[in-house]
C-alpha positions in Angstrom: 3.8 -3.3 3.7 7.5 -3.3 4.3 11.0 -2.1 3.9 12.6 -5.0 2.2 16.4 -4.5 1.9 19.2 -5.3 4.4 18.9 -6.1 7.2 16.2 -8.8 6.8 13.3 -6.4 6.7 10.3 -8.4 5.8 10.7 -10.8 8.7 11.2 -7.8 11.1 8.2 -6.0 9.5 6.0 -9.0 10.1 7.0 -9.2 13.7 6.5 -5.5 14.2 3.1 -5.5 12.5 1.9 -8.5 14.4 3.0 -6.9 17.7 1.4 -3.6 16.8 -1.8 -5.2 15.7 -2.1 -6.9 19.1 -1.0 -3.9 21.1 -3.2 -1.4 19.3 -6.2 -3.6 18.8 -6.1 -3.1 15.1 -7.3 -6.5 14.1 -6.5 -9.4 16.4 -4.7 -12.5 15.1 -3.5 -13.6 11.7 -6.4 -14.9 9.7 -6.9 -18.6 9.1 -9.3 -17.9 6.3 -10.3 -15.0 4.1 -13.0 -12.6 5.3 -16.6 -13.2 4.3 -16.3 -10.0 2.2 -13.9 -11.8 -0.2 -16.8 -13.8 -1.7 -18.0 -10.8 -3.7 -14.9 -8.7 -4.2 -11.8 -9.1 -6.4 -8.8 -10.5 -4.6 -5.3 -9.2 -4.9 -1.9 -9.1 -3.2 1.1 -6.8 -2.8 4.7 -7.9 -3.1 8.2 -6.6 -2.6 11.7 -8.0 -3.1 11.0 -10.5 -0.3 8.9 -12.5 -2.7 11.6 -12.4 -5.4 10.5 -13.8 -8.8 6.8 -14.4 -8.4 4.9 -17.1 -10.2 2.2 -14.9 -11.6 0.4 -17.5 -13.6 0.0 -19.5 -10.4 -1.3 -16.4 -8.6 -3.8 -15.7 -11.3 -5.0 -19.3 -11.2 -5.5 -19.0 -7.4 -7.8 -16.0 -7.9 -5.6 -12.9 -8.0 -7.1 -10.1 -10.1 -4.8 -7.3 -9.1 -1.4 -6.7 -7.5 0.6 -3.8 -6.0 4.4 -4.0 -6.4 6.9 -2.1 -4.3 8.9 0.1 -6.5 10.9 2.4 -4.2 11.8 3.5 -0.7 13.0 7.0 0.2 15.3 8.2 -2.6 17.9 5.5 -2.3 16.3 2.2 -2.9 14.6 0.5 -5.8 13.1 -3.0 -5.7 15.6 -5.2 -7.7 12.7 -7.5 -8.6 10.4 -4.7 -9.8 10.6 -5.5 -13.5 9.8 -9.2 -13.0 7.0 -8.4 -10.6 5.4 -5.4 -12.3 5.7 -6.6 -15.9 5.1 -10.3 -15.0 1.8 -9.5 -13.3 0.6 -7.6 -16.3 1.6 -10.4 -18.7 -0.4 -12.9 -16.5 -3.5 -10.7 -16.9 -3.5 -8.9 -13.6 -4.3 -5.3 -13.1 -1.3 -3.9 -11.3 0.2 -0.8 -9.7 3.3 0.4 -7.9 3.8 1.6 -4.4 6.4 3.7 -2.6 7.5 3.1 1.1 7.7 6.6 2.6 10.6 7.7 4.9 9.5 11.2 5.7 12.6 11.9 7.9 15.0 11.3 5.0 13.9 13.8 2.3 11.0 15.9 1.2 7.7 14.5 0.0 8.3 16.1 -3.4 11.8 14.5 -3.8 10.5 11.0 -2.8 7.5 11.3 -5.2 9.8 12.3 -8.1 12.1 9.3 -7.4 9.1 7.0 -7.2 7.7 8.1 -10.5 11.1 7.9 -12.2 11.5 4.3 -11.0 8.3 2.6 -11.7 5.6 4.8 -10.0 4.1 6.2 -13.2 0.6 5.8 -14.4 -1.3 5.6 -17.7 -5.0 5.1 -18.3 -4.7 1.8 -20.1 -7.1 -0.1 -17.9 -4.2 -2.2 -16.5 -2.4 0.3 -14.3 -3.7 1.1 -10.8 -3.0 4.6 -9.4 0.4 5.0 -7.7 0.3 4.3 -4.0 2.0 5.8 -0.9 2.7 3.4 1.9 3.0 5.4 5.1 3.0 3.8 8.5 5.0 3.5 11.7 8.8 3.9 11.3 10.3 0.4 11.1 13.8 1.8 11.7 13.1 3.5 15.0 10.9 2.7 18.0 11.6 6.1 19.4 10.5 8.1 16.4 7.4 6.2 15.2 6.2 9.3 13.4 9.7 9.9 12.0 10.3 12.8 14.3 7.8 15.0 12.5 5.1 17.0 14.1 1.5 16.4 13.0 1.5 19.6 10.9 4.8 18.7 9.3 3.7 15.1 8.5 0.5 16.4 6.9 2.6 18.8 4.8 5.0 16.0 3.8 2.1 13.8 2.6 0.6 16.8 0.7 3.9 17.5 -1.0 4.2 13.9 -2.1 0.7 13.8 -3.4 1.0 17.1 -5.3 4.2 16.0 -7.0 2.7 12.6 -8.0 -0.4 14.3 -9.5 1.8 16.8 -11.3 3.9 14.0 -12.8 1.2 11.4 -13.5 -2.2 13.1 -13.4 -3.4 10.9 -10.6 -3.6 11.4 -6.8 -1.9 8.5 -5.0 -3.7 5.9 -3.1 -2.8 6.2 0.6 -1.9 2.9 2.4 -2.0 3.3 6.2 -3.6 2.1 9.4 -6.2 4.0 11.3 -4.0 4.3 14.4 -1.0 5.6 12.5 -3.0 8.2 10.6 -4.9 9.5 13.6 -1.7 9.5 15.7 0.8 11.0 13.3 -1.4 13.4 11.3 -3.6 14.4 14.2 -6.7 12.9 12.6 -6.3 15.1 9.5 -9.5 14.9 7.4 -8.4 16.7 4.3 -7.0 13.7 2.3 -10.2 11.7 2.5 -11.8 14.0 0.0 -9.6 13.2 -3.0 -7.4 10.2 -2.1 -8.4 6.5 -2.3 -7.8 4.6 0.9 -5.9 1.4 1.2 -6.5 0.3 4.8 -4.4 -2.2 6.7 -6.3 -4.2 9.3 -5.9 -7.9 10.0 -9.4 -9.1 11.0 -12.1 -11.4 9.9 -14.7 -8.9 11.0 -13.9 -6.1 8.6 -11.9 -2.9 8.3 -13.1 -1.4 11.5 -13.1 2.4 12.1 -11.4 4.1 9.2 -8.9 6.9 9.4 -10.2 10.4 9.9 -11.6 11.9 6.7 -12.5 8.7 4.9 -16.0 7.2 4.9 -15.1 4.2 2.7 -12.1 2.2 1.7 -10.9 1.2 -1.8 -8.4 -1.5 -0.9 -8.2 -3.6 2.3 -5.0 -5.5 3.3 -6.5 -8.1 5.6 -3.5 -10.5 6.1 0.2 -10.7 5.6 0.1 -14.2 4.3 -2.3 -16.6 2.5 -2.9 -18.3 -0.8 -1.3 -15.5 -2.8 2.4 -14.4 -2.6 2.8 -11.5 -0.1 0.1 -9.6 1.7 -3.5 -10.4 1.0 -5.9 -7.7 -0.3 -9.5 -7.0 -1.4 -10.9 -4.4 -3.7 -14.1 -2.7 -2.6 -16.1 -3.1 -5.7 -16.7 -5.2 -8.8 -14.0 -6.3 -11.3 -15.5 -3.8 -13.8 -15.1 -1.1 -11.2 -11.5 -2.1 -10.6 -10.9 -1.8 -14.4 -12.5 1.6 -14.4 -10.2 2.8 -11.6 -7.3 1.7 -13.7 -8.6 3.7 -16.6 -8.7 6.8 -14.4 -12.5 6.9 -13.6 
C-alpha cells in the first residue's frame, strides 16, 4: 500500500514497489489480466487518499466484494477521504475494513495502534467489518533505513506491541500486510505471527503468491496488482464469499 500525503506519495510508492518487485524477484511485471485464481475467489481492492472520492457503486458493479481503506499513518496522519471511502463502500454493499501504515521509527507499536483504532481502525462483528490491518513494508521515506533502523528483535517487538494493543481495544488480531522479502529480512524470518494473524501478502504475479513469509502456510488476502478494473490496488480473498462474511463476523 502507501503513504499518501505530501509529497506525492502514491506515485513514488508505485515507482518504489515496481522497482523492488523487479529487483527482489517478488513477482515480475505489472499484470495485464487478473490471475486464474480470481475466477473462484471474491475480488476486492484497497484505497487511500490517492483515490479521493471513490465511485463505490461502480466498483461493486465491476465485481468488488470487499475493500480495505487506509485510515492512518504513524500517529500524525488520518486519511481525509476516510469517511467517504469507509462508509461509502459499506453503503454500496461491500464488506470493508481499515488499515494502518506503520512507521516503526516514529513511535511505539502500542501508540500507533491506539491512534489507528481511535481514527477508524475499530471492529465489530456485524458481518460487514473486516479485521483491522497492519501495513508493514520497506520504509518509503529512507533508502538507507529500509527496516526503519530497527533490529530484527526490536521490529518483532514493535509488531507484537501493535498487535496486542489492537486486540485489547477491538478483540481482534490485526491482519498483517507485507511481502515475503520484507518480513524475512526485517523480522529475521520470525515464525510466531503466523499462528494467530491472517496474512495479506503482496506479490504482483500471474503465477500466484509464491513462497509465503516465515510462519505462514496459507494466505487470507493477496494483493496481486497496483492497478486494474477497480480503484486502487487489486486483491483476492482466499475463500468463498460466505467465508469472507464469516471472517467479518469474527469466525
